[in-house]
C-alpha positions, 0 to 999 in steps of 0.5 A, a space after each residue: 500500500 502506501 502512497 498512491 501518488 494522487 493529487 491532494 484535496 482538502 474539504 470541510 464537513 458542514 453540519 447542517 444545523 438549521 440555526 447555524 450560518 450555513 451559507 456564510 460558512 460555505 462562502 468562507 470555505 470557498 474564499 479560503 480555497 478549500 476544494 470540497 464541502 461535504 454535508 451529512 444526510 440524516 433527513 430524520 434529524 429534526 435540527 438539520 435542514 435537508 442535505 440536497 437543498 443545502 448543497 444546491 444553495 451552497 453551489 449557488 452562492 459559491 464560485 469554485 468549491 465542489 459539494 457532495 453529500 457525505 454520504 447520501 442516505 440510500 434507503 430514503 433516496 431512490 437511486 434513480 431520482 438521486 442520480 437525477 438530482 446529482 446530475 442536475 446539480 452537476 450541470 447547474 453548478 458547472 461541474 462542482 458536484 460529486 456523489 457520496 453514497 452510503 448503504 444506510 444506518 440508524 435503521 429505527 430512524 430510517 423506518 420512522 421516515 418510511 424507509 426500508 429496514 435492511 439487514 447487512 446483506 440486503 443493505 449491501 445488495 441494495 447499494 450494489 443495485 443502486 450503483 447500477 441504476 445511478 450509472 445508467 441514469 447518468 448515461 445518455 441512453 434511452 429505454 433503460 431497463 434493470 430488474 433487481 431485488 430492490 430497484 428497477 428501471 422499466 423503460 426509463 430515459 436517462 438525462 441530463 448527463 452530469 458534467 464529465 468526471 463526476 465521481 461516485 464515492 462510497 462511505 462503507 466499512 465492511 469487507 464486502 462493501 470495501 470489495 464493492 468499492 474497489 470494483 465499482 466506485 470512484 472513491 472510498 469515504 471513511 471517517 477517522 473515528 471508526 477508520 483509525 490509522 491502524 485499520 487503514 492498511 487492511 481496509 485499503 488492501 481489500 479495496 486494492 484487491 477488488 480493484 485488481 480483480 476487476 481489472 482496475 488500478 488501485 490508484 483509480 480509487 480516490 481515498 477520502 478521509 473525514 478527519 474529526 478533531 480539533 486544531 489547538 494552540 497548545 500541546 498535543 492531546 492525541 491523534 488530530 487533537 493538537 496544534 497546526 504543526 501536529 495536524 500537518 505532520 499527521 495528515 502528511 503521514 496519512 497521505 504518504 504512508 497510508 494512501 489517503 489523498 483527500 482530507 475533509 475537516 470535521 472539527 470540534 470547537 468554534 467552526 469559523 476558527 477551526 476552518 480558518 486555521 485548517 485552510 491557512 495553517 494546515 493545508 499549505 504545510 501538508 502540501 509542502 511536506 507531501 511534495 517534499 516526501 514525493 520528490 525525495 
């Protein structure tokens, strides 16, 4: 494993709390030069605004940052309509949208909102079928047909096509889901609280093996990482909990030693302060360190 040599990108995980200045914060991330803004998708959370509505608004009030659901809640979002929404946002934003997708969790809440409760096997099967449906809807084909256990297309017409290069990332963790990622997805989107650094080699290896078995290069799969922690002005308090220099060192190690290439900040504390410190102090340092490591 190790470094796949992919270009680095950096983003911000915007929690969609209805009472927060969400669009102002998104504009700040855009002005600070971050590449991505991700928004979690929990429609049943009463304090949150709807993810797709927020992503659309963010795209409308920013200029360069790309947006994505981190990750879309498949049991509550039929994949054909989800594909249409994602493609539409891609077109309307000038290619500034990606699609993060998850199999679902919090099943009591999903069921309360009218979604299907699925066990692990069914959730994975539905995710696999959803990828097929989404890719078909993103095509330029007509009279699309697909008959799955969970989803179907019965003569659907595709369109609009998303802007070229729109990617589909999976936020998954189980062995079979990781294999699905390696075989069929454009990226893997784990979070640091559960995909801790010591677990990353084994998790990435499953993706790599599946990619090779599918005739793909492991490097073709982007490795994103939601990094949860806090940038402080004092001494280290553990992984991703310390000063900007510690963050730069740890993210550099994650890039060149563990193969992660895209880091999405999910901070504790004052969001404005954390966002600025990340963009102004951590990101340039990581870029320089990784460039030196790769040159050496």
